[in-house]
C-alpha positions, -999 to 999 in steps of 0.1 A, spaced: -203 -365 558 -236 -372 577 -220 -366 610 -206 -333 600 -239 -321 585 -258 -331 617 -235 -310 638 -236 -280 616 -275 -281 615 -277 -284 653 -253 -256 658 -272 -234 634 -304 -240 653 -288 -232 686 -273 -199 672 -307 -189 658 -324 -195 692 -297 -174 710 -300 -146 686 -339 -146 689 -336 -146 727 -312 -117 726 -337 -97 705 -365 -104 729 -344 -93 758 -336 -60 741 -373 -54 735 -383 -63 771 -356 -40 785 -369 -12 763 -405 -17 775 -394 -17 812 -375 15 807 -406 30 790 -429 20 819 -405 36 845 -401 68 825 -436 74 811 -433 111 819 -407 116 791 -432 105 764 -415 117 732 -380 107 741 -391 73 752 -411 67 720 -381 75 700 -359 53 720 -383 25 717 -385 29 679 -347 29 677 -344 -2 698 -371 -20 678 -351 -13 645 -319 -27 661 -338 -58 671 -352 -64 636 -317 -59 621 -302 -85 645 -330 -109 637 -326 -106 600 -289 -109 601 -291 -141 620 -313 -156 592 -291 -144 563 -257 -152 577 -246 -188 573 -237 -209 603 -202 -206 616 -178 -229 598 -199 -230 565 -192 -212 533 -220 -192 516 -237 -211 487 -222 -203 453 -239 -178 431 -255 -194 401 -244 -181 367 -260 -187 334 -242 -206 306 -227 -184 279 -254 -172 254 -283 -175 279 -299 -151 304 -290 -154 341 -320 -158 366 -330 -126 385 -307 -118 414 -276 -135 400 -245 -122 383 -236 -132 348 -200 -130 338 -196 -112 305 -185 -133 276 -153 -119 260 -147 -130 225 -115 -127 205 -114 -95 183 -121 -101 146 -91 -91 125 -101 -81 89 -73 -84 64 -65 -53 44 -58 -59 8 -38 -32 -9 -39 -33 -47 -9 -17 -65 -9 -5 -100 23 -13 -120 43 18 -130 41 20 -169 75 37 -169 91 7 -152 76 -16 -178 86 5 -207 122 9 -194 124 -29 -189 113 -35 -225 138 -9 -238 166 -25 -217 159 -59 -233 162 -44 -268 194 -26 -258 209 -59 -245 205 -74 -280 224 -45 -297 260 -44 -307 282 -14 -298 279 -1 -334 241 -4 -334 239 15 -301 260 44 -314 241 46 -347 208 46 -327 218 81 -313 218 96 -348 188 111 -366 196 121 -402 180 129 -435 176 102 -462 203 120 -483 229 118 -455 220 81 -449 222 71 -486 247 97 -497 223 105 -526 217 141 -536 178 137 -534 157 108 -521 120 105 -529 116 68 -529 129 38 -510 147 10 -529 178 -12 -527 201 18 -519 180 28 -489 179 -8 -477 217 -13 -479 223 20 -462 200 12 -433 215 -22 -428 251 -8 -427 241 23 -407 211 15 -384 203 51 -373 177 59 -348 155 81 -370 151 97 -404 140 133 -410 121 143 -442 114 175 -459 92 187 -488 121 177 -512 114 141 -504 78 142 -515 67 137 -551 31 126 -544 13 116 -513 11 80 -525 48 78 -533 57 94 -499 35 68 -481 51 39 -500 86 53 -493 80 56 -456 65 21 -453 94 5 -472 120 24 -453 105 13 -419 104 -23 -431 142 -23 -440 152 -14 -404 160 -40 -378 150 -16 -350 120 5 -360 129 40 -370 117 73 -356 103 91 -387 97 128 -385 97 161 -404 130 179 -407 116 211 -392 107 192 -360 144 196 -350 150 224 -325 179 238 -305 206 225 -329 241 229 -314 273 220 -333 297 200 -312 330 181 -319 336 151 -342 315 165 -371 282 163 -352 254 184 -340 231 178 -310 195 188 -313 161 183 -295 134 162 -311 102 159 -291 121 159 -258 149 137 -270 185 148 -274 200 133 -305 230 137 -328 216 155 -358 226 151 -395 264 152 -395 279 160 -429 296 125 -429 277 99 -409 305 73 -409 331 98 -397 309 110 -369 302 75 -356 340 67 -358 348 98 -338 322 89 -311 336 53 -309 371 68 -304 360 91 -276 343 62 -260 374 40 -261 397 66 -244 371 74 -217 361 109 -229 325 95 -231 313 68 -207 295 37 -218 268 45 -193 261 77 -211 258 60 -244 235 33 -230 213 58 -212 209 79 -244 199 49 -264 174 38 -236 157 72 -238 153 69 -276 140 33 -273 116 42 -246 102 71 -267 96 47 -296 78 23 -273 56 50 -258 47 64 -292 39 29 -305 67 28 -330 81 -3 -312 54 -27 -301 
C-alpha cells in the first residue's frame, strides 16, 4: 500500500508541473506574438485575453482532476434524519406509505330480523295452526254464538280448537267500555299465538272466493275473512293444499306476512 501511494503522489506532482509549464508556454507565446504585432492593438489585446482565459482554465483543471489511475473521493452524505454539510448531496429518505384501515359500520336490516323471528314461530306451528292463522273472523263465527260481549270458557275452547289469526269486533260486542276491555284482554290471553284484534269495519276489498271463504284486505294484509262456517272453510283449504291446487309455499308465505305484521305492531314481542 505504501509503495503504490508513493508512486501515485510522485506521478501527480509530475503531471502538475507539466500542466503549469504548458500554461506558461502558452502565455509566453502570446506575449511574443503581441510584441511582433503591436500595430494591431485591439486584435492583439483580445487575443491575449482569450489566451489568458484558456491558460487559467487549464491550470484549474489540473488542480481539480484527480491523478491518473485514482478514483475521485466519495461524496459525503448525511445520516438519515440529519442535514448534509454544504456542497454535498443528501439522498432522500423514502418511508413506507401509511395505510389507514377503513372501518365500515353496517346497520342490520330490521325487516330481516323480523322475518327471522316470524320464521321461527312458523316452524313451531302445525299445519292446522298455519291454515287457521290465515283467517280473521268475528267472535260469533269463532264461538258459533249469536252475540258475544264477554270472554269466558266458550271463547277459550273455541280459540284452542280454532287458533285464528285475528278477531274482528263491532258495536254489538260492546256493552260497556270496562266490559269490552276485559273481554279483549281475556281473549288475547287464551290464544297460543297472539291475536290481531281489530274493528270489523277495518276490513276492505272483500272478495268472495271458493270453499266458503272471502278474501279481504286488513291494514295491508290479505286474509280470509269471516266464512259462514269456519271449520268447513279450513277443511276445504286443506283439501286444496293436498291435491296441489294451493302450494305449501303460498300458505307459509301468507302466514309469515301475518306474523311479521304482528311483530312490527308489537302484538308479538
